[in-house]
matplotlib code that plots the C-alpha trace (Angstrom):
import matplotlib.pyplot as plt

x = [10.9, 11.3, 8.7, 9.3, 12.9, 13.0, 13.3, 10.8, 9.9, 7.3, 5.7, 5.1, 5.4, 5.4, 4.6, 3.6, 2.9, -0.1, -1.6, -4.0, -2.9, 0.3, -0.6, 0.9, 0.7, 0.7, 0.4, -0.3, -3.0, -5.0, -4.0, -4.6, -8.1, -6.9, -4.3, -7.0, -9.2, -6.5, -5.5, -9.1, -9.4, -6.1, -6.3, -9.1, -6.6, -3.7, -5.7, -7.9, -9.1, -11.4, -9.5, -9.4, -8.5, -8.8, -7.9, -4.3, -3.9, -4.0, -4.4, -3.1, -3.8, -0.8, 2.6, 2.0, -1.3, 0.3, 0.2, 4.0, 3.7, 0.9, 2.6, 5.7, 3.6, 1.7, 5.3, 6.5, 3.4, 4.3, 7.6, 8.6, 9.3, 5.5, 4.4, 6.2, 4.6, 1.0, 1.8, 3.3, -0.1, -2.4, -0.3, -0.5, -4.0, -4.6, -2.5]
y = [5.6, 7.3, 6.2, 7.6, 6.4, 3.9, 3.2, 0.9, -0.2, 1.8, -0.3, 1.1, -1.6, -5.2, -8.2, -11.6, -15.1, -16.4, -20.0, -19.0, -15.7, -13.3, -9.8, -6.9, -4.0, -0.5, 1.7, 4.9, 3.7, 3.2, 6.5, 8.5, 8.6, 10.1, 7.6, 4.6, 6.0, 6.8, 2.9, 1.7, 3.6, 2.1, -1.2, -2.7, -0.9, -3.4, -6.3, -8.9, -9.6, -8.3, -6.0, -8.2, -5.9, -4.9, -1.5, -1.7, -5.5, -5.8, -10.3, -11.5, -15.5, -15.7, -14.3, -14.0, -12.0, -9.3, -5.9, -5.1, -2.0, -0.5, -1.5, 0.3, 3.4, 3.0, 2.9, 6.2, 8.2, 8.8, 8.8, 7.0, 10.5, 11.2, 8.4, 9.3, 12.8, 11.3, 9.0, 11.6, 13.9, 11.1, 10.4, 14.0, 14.1, 11.0, 12.6]
z = [13.1, 16.6, 19.1, 22.5, 23.4, 21.1, 17.1, 15.6, 12.1, 10.8, 7.7, 4.7, 1.5, 2.2, 0.2, 1.9, 0.2, 1.9, 1.6, -1.5, -2.7, -2.4, -0.4, -1.5, 1.5, 0.8, 4.0, 1.9, -0.4, 3.2, 4.5, 1.1, -0.4, -3.5, -4.0, -3.4, -5.7, -8.3, -7.8, -8.2, -11.2, -12.9, -12.1, -14.6, -17.1, -16.1, -15.1, -16.4, -12.9, -10.6, -7.7, -4.6, -2.2, 1.9, 3.7, 2.6, 1.4, -2.6, -3.0, -6.0, -7.2, -8.8, -9.2, -13.0, -12.7, -10.5, -12.8, -12.5, -14.5, -12.3, -8.7, -10.2, -10.7, -7.3, -5.5, -7.2, -6.2, -2.3, -1.1, 2.2, 3.3, 2.8, 4.2, 7.4, 7.5, 7.0, 9.7, 12.2, 11.2, 12.3, 15.6, 16.5, 16.2, 18.5, 21.2]

ax = plt.figure().add_subplot(projection="3d")
ax.plot(x, y, z, "-o")
ax.set_aspect("equal")
plt.show()
């Protein structure tokens, strides 16, 4: 992503292995209330565990507990290009 005179990474979807959990970060889920609502409604249909979530972080205790079908569907709900447009609109509003 181009910021000023430099190119910098624009995070979209990331995975992190923390000490007590695996974290999936999806920036679009935080930026889109509709996407967040969809995910919260769908999650119980795909997992027997309670949703453990921050603003854009979804935490899983074990790798085998990750509802891969749901995550695959989430990844298809917003393209990187759509995420960039949302990000650019937020930046323009702040300027």
